[in-house]
C-alpha positions as CSV (number, residue, x, y, z in Angstrom):
1,M,61.4,-9.2,-15.1
2,I,63.4,-6.9,-12.8
3,A,66.1,-5.1,-14.2
4,R,69.7,-6.5,-13.4
5,K,69.9,-4.3,-10.1
6,P,69.5,-7.2,-8.2
7,L,72.4,-9.2,-9.4
8,R,74.1,-6.6,-7.2
9,I,71.9,-7.5,-4.2
10,A,72.4,-11.3,-4.6
11,L,76.2,-11.1,-5.1
12,A,76.6,-9.1,-2.4
13,A,74.8,-11.6,0.0
14,A,76.2,-14.4,-1.8
15,V,79.9,-12.7,-1.3
16,A,79.2,-11.5,2.3
17,I,75.1,-12.4,3.2
18,G,79.1,-3.4,8.6
19,I,77.6,-2.4,11.4
20,P,73.9,-2.8,10.7
21,S,71.6,0.1,10.3
22,A,69.7,-0.6,13.4
23,A,72.3,-0.6,15.3
24,M,73.3,2.7,14.3
25,M,69.8,3.8,14.8
26,L,70.6,3.2,18.7
27,P,72.1,5.5,21.0
28,V,76.0,5.1,21.1
29,T,76.5,5.4,24.9
30,P,79.1,3.0,27.3
31,A,76.9,0.8,28.1
32,L,78.1,-2.9,27.6
33,A,75.9,-5.9,26.7
34,A,75.7,-8.1,30.1
35,A,78.6,-10.6,30.5
36,G,78.4,-13.9,28.6
37,D,76.2,-12.2,25.8
38,L,78.7,-13.9,23.4
39,D,78.2,-17.0,25.0
40,R,74.8,-16.6,24.3
41,A,74.8,-15.2,21.1
42,V,76.7,-18.8,19.6
43,A,74.4,-20.7,22.5
44,A,71.4,-19.4,20.1
45,L,72.6,-20.1,17.0
46,R,73.6,-23.3,17.3
47,G,70.2,-23.9,19.4
48,I,68.6,-23.7,15.4
49,S,68.4,-26.8,13.8
50,T,66.0,-25.2,11.5
51,M,64.7,-22.0,10.7
52,R,62.4,-20.6,8.6
53,A,61.7,-16.6,8.1
54,S,60.7,-13.8,5.6
55,F,64.0,-11.1,4.6
56,T,64.3,-8.3,2.8
57,Q,68.3,-7.4,1.7
58,T,69.2,-4.2,1.2
59,D,72.6,-3.0,-1.0
60,R,74.0,0.2,0.0
61,N,72.1,1.9,-2.1
62,G,68.7,1.4,-0.6
63,Q,67.9,-0.8,-3.3
64,A,65.5,-3.9,-1.4
65,V,63.9,-7.2,-2.4
66,N,62.3,-9.9,-0.5
67,G,62.3,-13.2,0.1
68,V,62.3,-16.5,2.4
69,M,65.5,-17.8,3.9
70,T,65.9,-21.1,5.2
71,L,68.2,-22.5,7.4
72,K,69.3,-26.3,8.3
73,R,71.8,-27.2,10.6
74,P,74.8,-27.6,10.0
75,G,76.0,-25.4,7.6
76,K,72.9,-25.1,4.9
77,I,71.0,-22.2,4.2
78,R,68.9,-20.9,1.1
79,F,67.7,-17.5,0.0
80,E,64.7,-17.6,-2.1
81,Y,64.5,-14.3,-3.7
82,Q,60.8,-12.8,-4.8
83,K,58.8,-13.4,-7.9
84,G,60.8,-11.5,-10.8
85,V,64.6,-11.9,-8.9
86,P,66.2,-14.9,-10.6
87,M,68.7,-15.8,-7.8
88,L,68.9,-18.1,-5.8
89,V,72.0,-18.2,-2.9
90,V,72.4,-21.5,-1.1
91,S,74.8,-23.3,1.0
92,N,75.3,-27.0,0.9
93,G,77.2,-27.1,4.1
94,K,80.5,-26.8,2.8
95,S,79.9,-23.7,-0.4
96,L,78.0,-21.0,-0.7
97,T,76.0,-20.9,-4.5
98,L,74.8,-17.6,-6.6
99,V,73.2,-19.0,-9.2
100,D,72.3,-16.5,-11.8
101,Y,68.9,-17.9,-14.4
102,E,68.8,-14.6,-16.2
103,V,72.3,-14.6,-17.8
104,N,72.6,-18.8,-16.5
105,Q,76.0,-18.4,-14.6
106,V,77.0,-20.4,-11.3
107,Q,79.3,-19.1,-9.2
108,R,80.4,-20.2,-5.9
109,W,82.6,-19.7,-2.9
110,P,83.9,-21.8,0.0
111,I,81.8,-20.8,3.1
112,A,84.5,-20.2,4.9
113,N,85.6,-17.4,2.6
114,S,82.1,-15.3,3.4
115,P,81.5,-13.9,6.9
116,L,78.0,-15.8,6.4
117,G,80.7,-18.9,8.0
118,A,79.6,-17.1,11.2
119,L,75.8,-18.1,10.9
120,L,76.5,-21.8,9.4
121,D,79.3,-22.4,11.9
122,P,78.7,-20.5,15.0
123,S,81.1,-22.3,16.8
124,R,84.2,-21.8,14.9
125,D,83.7,-18.3,14.0
126,V,81.7,-16.4,16.3
127,K,83.9,-17.7,19.1
128,K,86.8,-17.4,17.2
129,Y,86.7,-14.0,15.8
130,G,83.5,-12.3,17.0
131,K,83.6,-9.2,20.0
132,L,80.4,-7.6,21.3
133,L,79.3,-4.0,20.5
134,P,77.6,-1.7,22.7
135,T,74.7,-1.3,21.6
136,G,73.0,1.4,24.7
137,N,69.8,-1.0,24.6
138,P,70.4,-3.9,27.8
139,D,68.0,-5.9,25.0
140,V,69.7,-6.0,22.1
141,V,72.8,-7.8,21.4
142,S,75.4,-7.0,19.0
143,V,78.0,-9.2,17.8
144,E,81.1,-8.6,15.3
145,V,82.6,-11.2,13.1
146,R,85.9,-10.5,11.2
147,D,89.3,-12.3,10.9
148,P,91.7,-10.1,11.2
149,N,94.1,-12.1,9.5
150,K,92.0,-12.2,6.7
151,P,90.3,-9.0,5.9
152,E,89.5,-10.4,2.1
153,F,86.6,-12.3,4.2
154,G,85.0,-9.2,5.3
155,V,82.4,-8.6,8.2
156,M,79.6,-9.6,9.5
157,T,77.9,-7.3,12.5
158,M,74.8,-9.7,13.6
159,I,72.1,-8.0,15.8
160,F,70.0,-10.1,18.3
161,T,67.1,-9.5,20.5
162,R,65.9,-11.2,23.7
163,N,63.4,-13.3,23.5
164,A,62.5,-16.1,26.0
165,A,60.7,-18.5,22.8
166,A,63.7,-18.1,20.9
167,P,66.5,-20.9,21.2
168,G,68.8,-19.6,23.5
169,G,66.8,-16.6,24.5
170,L,68.4,-14.5,21.7
171,E,67.0,-13.6,18.5
172,L,68.2,-13.0,15.6
173,T,66.8,-10.3,13.6
174,N,69.3,-8.9,11.5
175,W,72.8,-9.0,10.4
176,V,74.7,-6.6,7.8
177,T,78.1,-7.6,5.7
178,L,80.4,-5.8,4.5
179,D,83.4,-7.2,2.1
180,A,86.4,-6.9,0.8
181,Q,85.1,-4.0,-2.0
182,N,83.2,-2.2,0.6
183,Q,80.1,-3.5,-0.2
184,R,77.4,-3.4,2.5
185,T,74.5,-5.3,2.5
186,T,71.7,-5.1,5.2
187,V,69.3,-8.2,5.6
188,R,66.4,-8.5,7.8
189,L,64.4,-11.3,9.4
190,K,61.0,-11.4,10.5
191,N,58.2,-14.5,10.8
192,H,60.5,-17.0,12.7
193,R,59.7,-20.6,12.5
194,Y,61.6,-22.8,14.2
195,G,61.7,-26.4,14.3
196,V,60.3,-26.6,10.5
197,A,60.6,-29.7,8.8
198,V,62.9,-29.1,6.0
199,A,64.0,-31.9,3.4
200,D,67.6,-31.8,2.5
201,N,66.6,-31.4,-1.5
202,A,66.0,-27.9,-0.2
203,F,69.2,-26.6,-0.5
204,T,69.6,-28.3,-4.2
205,Y,69.3,-26.3,-7.1
206,R,68.8,-26.5,-10.9
207,D,71.9,-26.0,-12.6
208,P,71.3,-23.4,-15.4
209,R,74.2,-24.2,-17.2
210,K,73.5,-25.9,-20.8
211,S,76.4,-28.7,-20.2
212,S,74.7,-29.7,-17.3
213,R,70.5,-30.0,-16.5
214,R,70.9,-32.1,-13.5
215,P,70.2,-30.6,-9.5
216,R,73.2,-29.9,-7.5
């Protein structure tokens, strides 16, 4: 069994899943993304009907865990962690849920209260609260999403690379979130697969609390 440290990692993803480390390694120059890249980023996110990808999630202390992310429109996502990490983060399209099977606890937040809303509902969050950040690389697009009127919802910065095979010609490769407590979480994606068959019951979970054993 992995120690309790993964709880901090999973909780960070649930609450906020900042500027990405990948972006920080790029030269900081006045170069700006091409005109219309914000619209292209929104189109790329909206163009994903379903997607499955491997992820590596790293907290601000450098501790990393791996797993598989499954996404389905509208608004559904699942983070299945590696064996030995008794956590599950799942969204049913309305709320984001963290399930801790080690201590039999379930925590839930409205999607709108998390920067993950930018990923799950890009038409609402990215267009209204997003802005392009300079990367110094014409093949990399960085989009920061924050609601200035609700700083408690945190910040999400998404990094895309140009890829003609991806929906909209941009592929989401990683993101970093910063929550209201200044907790940073980095998620990197690889092995993207688009248009895979995903059943709706992939976004349910077994409730570990004694009062309910039914899938939610």
